[in-house]
Each structure stands twice: as C-alpha cells, then as structure tokens.
C-alpha positions as CSV (number, residue, x, y, z in Angstrom):
1,M,26.2,3.5,11.5
2,Q,23.9,4.4,14.4
3,E,24.2,8.1,13.4
4,I,23.1,7.2,9.9
5,V,20.1,5.3,11.1
6,Q,19.0,8.0,13.5
7,T,19.4,10.6,10.7
8,L,17.4,8.6,8.1
9,I,14.5,7.8,10.4
10,S,14.2,11.2,11.9
11,G,12.1,12.5,9.0
12,E,13.8,15.9,9.2
13,A,17.1,15.3,7.5
14,T,17.8,17.2,4.3
15,G,20.0,16.0,1.4
16,T,22.7,18.3,2.7
17,D,22.5,16.6,6.2
18,I,22.8,13.2,4.7
19,A,25.7,14.2,2.4
20,A,27.5,15.5,5.5
21,L,27.2,12.1,7.4
22,R,30.5,10.4,8.0
23,L,30.6,7.0,6.2
24,P,31.6,4.1,8.4
25,E,34.6,2.0,7.5
26,S,32.6,-1.2,7.6
27,Y,29.0,-2.4,7.5
28,R,27.1,-5.7,8.2
29,G,26.2,-7.8,5.2
30,V,24.8,-11.3,4.5
31,V,27.6,-13.2,2.9
32,V,28.7,-16.6,1.6
33,R,32.4,-17.4,1.9
34,K,34.6,-19.0,-0.7
35,E,36.0,-21.4,1.9
36,D,32.5,-22.9,2.3
37,V,31.9,-23.9,-1.4
38,A,32.2,-27.6,-0.6
39,L,29.9,-27.5,2.4
40,F,27.1,-29.3,0.7
41,E,29.1,-31.6,-1.6
42,G,27.3,-34.8,-2.4
43,M,24.0,-33.7,-1.0
44,A,20.7,-33.4,-2.9
45,S,19.6,-29.9,-3.6
46,A,16.5,-30.2,-1.4
47,D,18.7,-31.2,1.6
48,K,21.0,-28.2,1.4
49,D,20.4,-25.7,4.2
50,P,21.0,-22.0,3.6
51,R,21.1,-21.4,7.3
52,K,24.5,-23.2,7.4
53,S,26.1,-21.1,4.6
54,L,24.7,-17.6,5.0
55,R,26.5,-15.5,7.6
56,V,26.1,-11.9,8.7
57,E,29.6,-10.4,8.8
58,E,31.2,-7.0,9.1
59,V,32.8,-6.1,5.8
60,P,34.6,-3.0,4.5
61,V,32.7,-0.3,2.7
62,P,33.7,-0.6,-1.0
63,E,35.4,2.2,-2.9
64,L,32.9,4.4,-4.8
65,G,33.6,4.6,-8.6
66,P,32.3,6.7,-11.5
67,G,28.6,6.3,-12.2
68,E,28.0,4.5,-8.9
69,A,26.1,5.2,-5.7
70,L,26.4,4.0,-2.1
71,V,22.9,3.4,-0.7
72,A,21.9,3.0,2.9
73,V,19.7,-0.1,2.8
74,M,16.6,0.2,4.9
75,A,15.2,-3.1,3.7
76,S,15.8,-5.9,1.2
77,S,14.2,-9.2,0.2
78,V,15.1,-12.8,-0.6
79,N,14.9,-14.0,-4.2
80,Y,15.6,-17.5,-5.5
81,N,19.0,-16.4,-6.7
82,T,19.9,-15.9,-3.0
83,V,18.9,-19.5,-2.4
84,W,21.1,-20.6,-5.4
85,S,24.0,-18.6,-4.1
86,S,23.6,-20.0,-0.6
87,I,23.6,-23.7,-1.7
88,F,26.3,-23.0,-4.4
89,E,24.1,-24.0,-7.3
90,P,24.3,-24.4,-10.2
91,L,27.8,-23.1,-9.6
92,P,29.4,-21.2,-6.8
93,T,29.0,-17.5,-7.5
94,F,32.7,-16.8,-6.8
95,G,33.4,-17.8,-10.4
96,F,31.2,-14.9,-11.5
97,L,33.2,-12.5,-9.2
98,E,36.5,-13.8,-10.4
99,R,35.6,-13.3,-14.1
100,Y,34.2,-9.8,-13.4
101,G,37.3,-8.9,-11.4
102,R,39.5,-9.6,-14.4
103,T,37.7,-7.1,-16.6
104,S,39.0,-3.9,-15.1
105,A,40.9,-2.4,-12.1
106,L,37.6,-1.1,-10.8
107,A,35.8,-4.4,-11.2
108,A,38.6,-6.1,-9.2
109,R,36.9,-4.8,-6.1
110,H,34.3,-7.5,-6.5
111,D,36.6,-10.4,-6.5
112,L,36.8,-11.2,-2.8
113,P,36.8,-14.3,-0.6
114,Y,33.2,-13.3,0.5
115,H,30.2,-12.4,-1.5
116,V,27.6,-9.9,-0.2
117,L,24.3,-11.2,-1.6
118,G,21.0,-9.6,-2.4
119,S,19.3,-8.3,-5.6
120,D,16.7,-6.0,-4.1
121,L,16.8,-2.9,-1.9
122,A,14.8,0.1,-0.7
123,G,16.9,2.8,0.9
124,V,18.5,6.3,0.8
125,V,21.3,7.5,-1.4
126,L,24.4,8.3,0.8
127,R,27.0,9.2,-1.8
128,T,27.3,9.3,-5.6
129,G,30.4,9.0,-7.7
130,P,31.7,11.2,-10.6
131,G,29.3,11.5,-13.5
132,V,26.1,10.9,-11.5
133,N,23.7,13.7,-12.1
134,A,20.2,12.2,-11.8
135,W,20.5,11.2,-8.1
136,K,21.8,12.9,-5.0
137,P,22.3,12.1,-1.3
138,G,18.9,11.9,0.5
139,D,17.0,10.5,-2.5
140,E,14.7,7.6,-1.4
141,V,15.1,4.9,-3.9
142,V,14.7,1.3,-4.9
143,A,17.2,-0.5,-7.1
144,H,16.7,-3.0,-9.9
145,C,19.3,-5.7,-10.3
146,L,20.6,-5.2,-13.9
147,S,24.3,-4.3,-14.0
148,V,25.6,-3.3,-17.4
149,E,28.7,-1.7,-18.9
150,L,27.2,-0.7,-22.3
151,E,30.6,-0.5,-24.0
152,S,29.4,-2.9,-26.7
153,A,26.9,-1.9,-29.4
154,D,25.0,-5.1,-28.7
155,G,23.5,-3.7,-25.6
156,H,22.1,-0.4,-27.0
157,D,18.9,-1.8,-28.4
158,D,18.1,-3.9,-25.3
159,T,20.5,-3.6,-22.4
160,M,19.8,-7.2,-21.4
161,L,21.8,-8.1,-24.5
162,D,24.9,-6.3,-23.3
163,P,27.7,-8.9,-23.3
164,A,28.7,-7.5,-19.9
165,Q,25.2,-7.9,-18.4
166,R,25.2,-9.2,-14.9
167,I,22.8,-9.5,-12.0
168,W,23.8,-7.3,-9.1
169,G,24.1,-9.2,-5.8
170,F,24.3,-12.5,-7.7
171,E,27.0,-12.1,-10.3
172,T,28.5,-8.9,-8.7
173,N,29.4,-8.2,-5.1
174,F,28.1,-5.6,-2.5
175,G,24.4,-6.6,-2.9
176,G,21.3,-5.4,-1.1
177,L,21.1,-7.9,1.9
178,A,23.3,-5.5,3.9
179,E,23.3,-2.2,5.7
180,I,25.1,-0.5,2.7
181,A,25.0,-1.4,-1.0
182,L,27.0,-0.4,-4.0
183,V,25.0,0.1,-7.2
184,K,25.3,1.7,-10.6
185,S,23.3,4.9,-10.7
186,N,21.3,3.5,-13.7
187,Q,19.9,0.8,-11.3
188,L,18.1,3.4,-9.2
189,M,14.4,4.2,-9.4
190,P,12.1,6.3,-7.1
191,K,10.8,4.5,-4.1
192,P,7.0,4.2,-4.2
193,A,5.9,6.8,-1.7
194,H,2.9,4.9,-0.3
195,L,4.9,1.8,0.8
196,T,7.0,1.0,3.8
197,W,10.7,0.3,3.3
198,E,10.1,-3.5,3.4
199,E,7.1,-3.4,1.1
200,A,9.1,-1.2,-1.4
201,A,12.0,-3.6,-1.4
202,A,9.9,-6.7,-2.2
203,P,8.8,-6.2,-5.8
204,G,12.0,-5.2,-7.7
205,L,13.5,-8.3,-9.2
206,V,10.3,-10.4,-9.5
207,N,8.0,-7.6,-10.7
208,S,10.5,-6.5,-13.3
209,T,11.1,-10.1,-14.4
210,A,7.4,-10.8,-14.7
211,Y,6.8,-7.5,-16.6
212,R,9.4,-8.4,-19.3
213,Q,8.4,-12.0,-19.5
214,L,4.7,-11.3,-19.9
215,V,4.0,-7.7,-21.0
216,S,7.1,-6.5,-22.9
217,R,7.6,-7.1,-26.6
218,N,10.9,-8.8,-25.5
219,G,8.7,-11.4,-23.9
220,A,5.2,-12.7,-24.6
221,G,3.7,-9.4,-25.6
222,M,0.5,-10.1,-23.7
223,K,-2.7,-8.5,-25.0
224,Q,-6.2,-8.0,-23.8
225,G,-8.2,-11.3,-23.8
226,D,-5.2,-13.6,-23.7
227,N,-5.5,-16.8,-21.6
228,V,-2.3,-16.9,-19.5
229,L,-1.4,-20.1,-17.7
230,I,0.7,-19.0,-14.6
231,W,2.6,-21.7,-12.7
232,G,3.1,-20.9,-9.0
233,A,0.6,-18.0,-9.3
234,S,0.7,-17.0,-5.7
235,G,4.5,-17.2,-5.4
236,G,7.2,-14.6,-5.5
237,L,7.2,-14.4,-9.4
238,G,3.7,-15.7,-10.3
239,S,1.9,-13.3,-7.9
240,Y,3.1,-10.4,-10.1
241,A,2.3,-12.2,-13.3
242,T,-1.2,-12.7,-12.0
243,Q,-1.6,-9.0,-11.2
244,L,-0.1,-7.9,-14.5
245,A,-2.5,-10.3,-16.4
246,L,-5.5,-8.9,-14.6
247,A,-4.4,-5.3,-15.0
248,G,-3.8,-5.8,-18.7
249,G,-7.2,-7.3,-19.4
250,A,-6.0,-10.9,-19.8
251,N,-7.4,-14.0,-18.2
252,P,-5.0,-15.7,-15.8
253,V,-5.3,-19.4,-15.2
254,C,-3.6,-19.7,-11.9
255,V,-1.8,-23.0,-10.9
256,V,-1.3,-23.3,-7.2
257,S,-0.5,-26.1,-4.7
258,S,-2.8,-25.4,-1.7
259,P,-6.2,-24.0,-0.8
260,R,-4.6,-21.1,1.0
261,K,-2.7,-20.2,-2.2
262,A,-5.9,-20.5,-4.2
263,E,-7.6,-18.0,-1.9
264,I,-4.8,-15.6,-2.4
265,C,-5.3,-15.7,-6.1
266,R,-9.0,-15.2,-5.7
267,G,-8.2,-12.2,-3.5
268,M,-6.2,-10.7,-6.4
269,G,-9.2,-11.1,-8.7
270,A,-8.4,-14.4,-10.5
271,E,-11.3,-16.7,-11.2
272,A,-9.7,-19.7,-13.1
273,I,-7.6,-21.6,-10.5
274,I,-6.2,-25.1,-10.5
275,D,-4.9,-26.6,-7.3
276,R,-2.5,-29.1,-8.7
277,S,-2.0,-30.9,-5.4
278,A,-5.7,-31.4,-4.8
279,E,-6.1,-32.6,-8.4
280,D,-3.0,-34.7,-8.1
281,Y,-1.3,-34.0,-11.5
282,R,1.8,-36.3,-12.0
283,F,3.6,-35.2,-15.1
284,W,6.4,-37.7,-14.6
285,S,5.8,-41.4,-14.2
286,D,9.3,-41.8,-12.8
287,E,12.5,-39.8,-12.7
288,H,13.1,-40.4,-16.4
289,T,9.7,-40.8,-18.0
290,Q,7.0,-38.1,-18.5
291,N,3.3,-39.0,-18.6
292,P,1.5,-37.5,-21.7
293,R,-1.9,-38.7,-20.3
294,E,-1.4,-36.2,-17.5
295,W,-0.6,-33.5,-20.0
296,K,-4.0,-34.2,-21.7
297,R,-5.9,-34.3,-18.4
298,F,-4.3,-31.0,-17.4
299,G,-5.2,-29.4,-20.8
300,A,-8.8,-30.6,-20.5
301,R,-9.0,-29.0,-17.1
302,I,-7.7,-25.7,-18.4
303,R,-10.3,-25.7,-21.2
304,E,-13.1,-26.3,-18.6
305,L,-12.0,-23.0,-17.0
306,T,-11.6,-21.0,-20.2
307,G,-14.7,-22.0,-22.1
308,G,-12.9,-24.5,-24.3
309,E,-9.8,-22.4,-25.1
310,D,-6.1,-23.3,-24.7
311,P,-3.6,-20.9,-23.2
312,D,-2.3,-18.2,-25.5
313,I,0.7,-17.8,-23.1
314,V,2.3,-20.1,-20.6
315,F,4.3,-18.3,-17.9
316,E,7.0,-20.8,-17.2
317,H,9.5,-20.8,-14.4
318,P,9.4,-24.3,-12.6
319,G,11.3,-25.8,-15.5
320,R,12.0,-29.5,-15.7
321,E,8.9,-30.7,-13.7
322,T,6.4,-28.8,-15.8
323,F,7.9,-27.9,-19.1
324,G,6.6,-30.9,-21.1
325,A,3.1,-30.1,-20.0
326,S,3.5,-26.4,-20.7
327,V,4.5,-27.1,-24.3
328,Y,1.7,-29.5,-24.8
329,V,-1.2,-27.3,-23.4
330,T,-0.2,-24.1,-25.2
331,R,-2.6,-23.1,-28.1
332,K,-1.6,-23.5,-31.7
333,G,0.6,-20.4,-32.5
334,G,1.0,-19.7,-28.7
335,T,4.0,-18.8,-26.6
336,I,5.8,-20.5,-23.8
337,V,7.9,-17.9,-22.1
338,T,10.5,-19.0,-19.5
339,C,12.7,-17.2,-17.1
340,A,13.9,-19.8,-14.7
341,S,14.1,-23.5,-13.8
342,T,13.6,-23.9,-10.1
343,S,12.8,-27.7,-10.4
344,G,15.7,-28.4,-12.7
345,F,17.5,-26.9,-15.7
346,T,17.3,-29.8,-18.1
347,H,13.9,-29.5,-19.9
348,E,12.3,-32.3,-21.9
349,F,9.3,-31.9,-24.2
350,D,7.7,-33.6,-27.2
351,N,8.9,-31.4,-30.1
352,R,6.0,-32.5,-32.3
353,Y,3.6,-30.4,-30.3
354,L,5.9,-27.4,-30.8
355,W,6.9,-27.5,-34.4
356,M,3.6,-28.9,-35.9
357,N,1.5,-26.4,-34.0
358,L,3.8,-23.3,-34.7
359,K,4.4,-22.6,-31.0
360,R,7.2,-20.5,-29.7
361,I,9.5,-20.8,-26.7
362,V,10.9,-17.4,-25.6
363,G,13.6,-17.1,-23.0
364,T,13.6,-14.0,-20.9
365,H,16.0,-12.9,-18.1
366,F,15.2,-10.1,-15.7
367,A,14.5,-6.8,-17.5
368,N,16.2,-3.8,-19.0
369,Y,16.1,-0.4,-17.3
370,R,13.1,0.8,-19.2
371,E,11.1,-2.3,-18.4
372,A,12.1,-2.2,-14.7
373,W,11.2,1.5,-14.6
374,E,7.7,0.8,-16.1
375,A,7.2,-2.1,-13.7
376,N,8.1,0.2,-10.7
377,R,5.9,2.9,-12.1
378,L,2.9,0.5,-11.9
379,I,3.8,-0.1,-8.2
380,A,4.1,3.6,-7.5
381,K,0.7,4.3,-9.1
382,G,-1.0,1.6,-7.0
383,K,-1.8,-0.5,-10.1
384,I,0.3,-3.5,-9.0
385,H,0.9,-4.2,-5.3
386,P,3.8,-5.8,-3.3
387,T,3.2,-9.4,-2.3
388,L,5.1,-9.3,1.0
389,S,4.0,-12.0,3.4
390,K,6.6,-11.9,6.1
391,T,9.7,-9.9,7.2
392,Y,12.8,-11.1,8.9
393,R,15.7,-9.3,10.5
394,L,19.1,-9.2,8.7
395,E,20.4,-11.8,11.2
396,D,17.7,-14.2,10.2
397,T,18.3,-14.1,6.5
398,G,19.4,-17.7,6.6
399,Q,16.0,-18.7,7.9
400,A,14.3,-16.6,5.2
401,A,16.3,-18.3,2.5
402,Y,15.5,-21.7,4.0
403,D,11.8,-20.9,3.9
404,V,12.0,-19.9,0.2
405,H,14.1,-23.0,-0.6
406,R,11.5,-25.2,1.0
407,N,8.6,-23.3,-0.5
408,L,7.2,-22.5,3.0
409,H,6.4,-18.9,2.1
410,Q,3.7,-17.0,0.2
411,G,4.6,-14.2,-2.2
412,K,7.9,-12.5,-1.2
413,V,9.7,-12.4,2.1
414,G,11.4,-9.2,3.2
415,V,14.5,-8.5,5.3
416,L,15.0,-5.4,7.5
417,A,18.5,-3.9,7.2
418,L,18.8,-0.5,8.7
419,A,15.1,0.0,9.3
420,P,14.7,-0.7,13.1
421,E,11.2,-2.0,12.7
422,E,8.4,-2.6,10.1
423,G,6.1,0.1,9.0
424,L,8.5,3.0,8.4
425,G,9.0,5.0,5.3
426,V,5.5,5.8,4.2
427,R,5.2,9.3,2.6
428,D,1.8,9.1,0.8
429,H,-0.7,8.0,3.4
430,E,-3.7,8.8,1.2
431,L,-2.7,6.5,-1.6
432,R,-1.8,3.9,0.9
433,A,-5.2,4.0,2.5
434,R,-6.9,3.4,-0.8
435,H,-4.9,0.2,-1.4
436,R,-4.3,-1.0,2.1
437,E,-6.3,-4.3,1.7
438,A,-4.3,-5.2,-1.5
439,I,-1.0,-4.3,0.1
440,D,-1.7,-6.6,3.1
441,R,-3.2,-9.4,1.0
442,F,-0.3,-11.8,1.3
443,R,0.3,-11.4,5.0
444,A,-0.7,-14.5,7.0
445,P,-4.1,-14.4,8.7
446,G,-3.7,-12.8,12.2
447,A,-0.4,-11.2,11.3
448,E,0.1,-7.7,12.5
449,P,-0.4,-5.2,9.7
450,A,2.4,-2.8,9.0
451,A,2.2,0.5,10.9
452,T,1.9,3.8,9.0
453,P,3.5,6.4,11.2
C-alpha cells in the first residue's frame, strides 16, 4: 500500500505507471461487524455512540467485476447514513447486504460479516473491469453513491426508480471510508481540479441530494424568485441547498440553531435567517402533541423576512420534529420536498393545510447520474463550494461520526484515507485562488487553512 501512496502523491506517475502497480491483498477500511448489531439494544438513539461500533480493520481487496472500478481512496467524508449504520438504525445494514447477495453470484461478494461503510470518495482509479471504456487507471475522480443494475425498464427514465437501486457504502459493501473502494464505473465523475482531496470528497452525496431535491424537475423544480425555507441551512445538506438557492436566483430563508451558524449563512450570501434556538420555537407541546400556535408564530416570522410572502418551497430533512410546521407555513400551491428524517421517521401534520391549500409533498432520494454529474459540474466550475469544516484521520472516523450524530459539526467533516496530510491534490491553482475564501468558509475560526502545494 505504501508503494501506491508514494506513486499517487509523487505528481509524476502516468496512467501506465499506476496500472502497473501491484494491488495489495488487503486494505484498511472502516467497518461495522454483524456480531455487534445488538450492541446498543434498549438504548435511546441519542445515547448510542458510533465510537463503540466503528472499527478500522484490514479486509481483503474484493474481486473486480464487469463494469466496475477499484479506486485508491485519498479522502472520504461522513454522512448521516454512516451514523445510521454505526448505531444500527433504522435497521442493521447487514440485511441490505444479505438481500443484495442473493441477487447474483457477483453480488454475493457483498454479503460479509463486516460492512465497509462510506458513500463519498475522492481518489485515483487503480483498475477497471471488463466493459469499462470511459475511465482508466490514473484518472482522478470523485464517486457518487447511486448503485443501479438497470436491468428493469423502470429505471431508464430516472435511474433512481430502478428497482435494484441502492446506496453504495450503505446498502452495498466496499464503501469509501477505506484505503480502496469498489464502485461501478457509472458512479465516477471527474475530480474538481481546484480542490484538495478532502475538499473534493465532501460534497458528493449531500450536494447531489440537494440538487435533485431543490433544482431538478424530479424535486421541487426551483425557479428564480422562489422563497425557499431551508432547515439546518448551515449543515451538511442545508449548506448546499442554501448555495443552490442563491446561485439559482431564489431567496433562501435559512433556519439555524446558533449565532455561529447564522454567520456562516450570511457569509454564503443569505439575508433572511432565523435562529430557532434564540427565538425558542417549540413545535411540540409534549412527545405526542404538536403546538399549532408555534407554527403560526414561525410563519409570521418568515413573512417578516420575505415582505409578507410564504415559502414557495420548504427544504425538509429533519422530519418528525419540523414536518407539521413545514406543511403549515408553505404557501398555497407550494411544495414541501423531503429527503430524510433525522429527528424521526414518523411524520405528523394537519392535512387540512395540505389538501385545502393544494400543497404538494414530494419525496426525493439522492440523485440519478445526470443530476449528480450536474451538481459536480457546479463544484468544478466554482459556482458551488465544498462546506468542509474539519478533517479526521481514518482511525478517528468513529469520533467524526459521533460529532455528526451529536450535531457538533458545521457543514461536512472529511476523513483522510491514503492522503498523508491535508492540502494535497490541487491541480488548478488559479481557480482555487479566486474562490479561496468561499472554500474555507466553514472552517472554524483560527483553523489552519489547507495548503496548496
């Protein structure tokens, strides 16, 4: 593995050199193990500690199949699905691997007593399998997390509708929180040349998810002038929604939970900001009862910031805690678009405000290849920027997941895999210099900026 690292960071290796590298028999990956699925039994979700379930272990390099690629992972990042996997919620992911393993002899590789996690990466192609023509060893890439088979007609209008659609590193094995990852070649996209490895690895899942949810015709179909209410607007997902709204001529109304997060939103260019902690919104009177008076107070505050207008779009992902308020405050004929439920999967809302006001609830889930490609293209052009705030070593992924679980982070947190330090991998220094302030916006005050060797 050391030979691979030295070759990749030398800056002089050709594709031929990389193709000639000897692959190791094993690599280090961040795993959960099947034997640990009962580890947190009986505990509340908030009390479950990813540091106790996530391990860094040496695992065998998987067999390379048709249409696949092995990628040397320079950096990855932690998403909320890593947290779910680590605390075995809503179900242990081994059930996903078992079902996938039964579909074919090749898929059986994924059904193992350990699960290598991670749904983002930035790295270098090491090998490609039969039938791969668009990518070759030495290509610097990022990977989106949609894994599809496309053997059903259902997936050929929108690949997210493929019955065999899965999220790589969550519903499949051999994910990106590792030194080597196995991906399908149609997951690969060019690495943005002006970013470091860790910066390039950060946007993939959340940027693509936000793009489909907000911009795509498969989501809310945002247009210029729309008022867009964005929950968690400085977080891993909301920070990209905020940028996409601003870049698309919409008016984001950013909901945050601290003055620091409010300042981050202002730094991105947002003007309408609600600090829900400071204004003490309590949408639930108790565990079983919502408080419509708080919905009304919240709606009035939004109209103060928009000149009397209700949101055209509500960008939903907290779920249970906020969904009743989201349905209430959306304008007549508006759209609530949801992609997650980090505060609980069982949503409750007053349906009168939905049906009598012709509102729509749209469910979205990640993105198809085209949407992911367009989202990555915006990153590569410097129109949307990574929101990386902190980077951990592979050995510290448990702490990274813990911080995300406890909402102790800003934006996204990265994980170095084969990259020996931060700041490596920049190819376009001119473009980087033009956007340096935006690239570093989410880093904590006083943090060392990434180097640009």
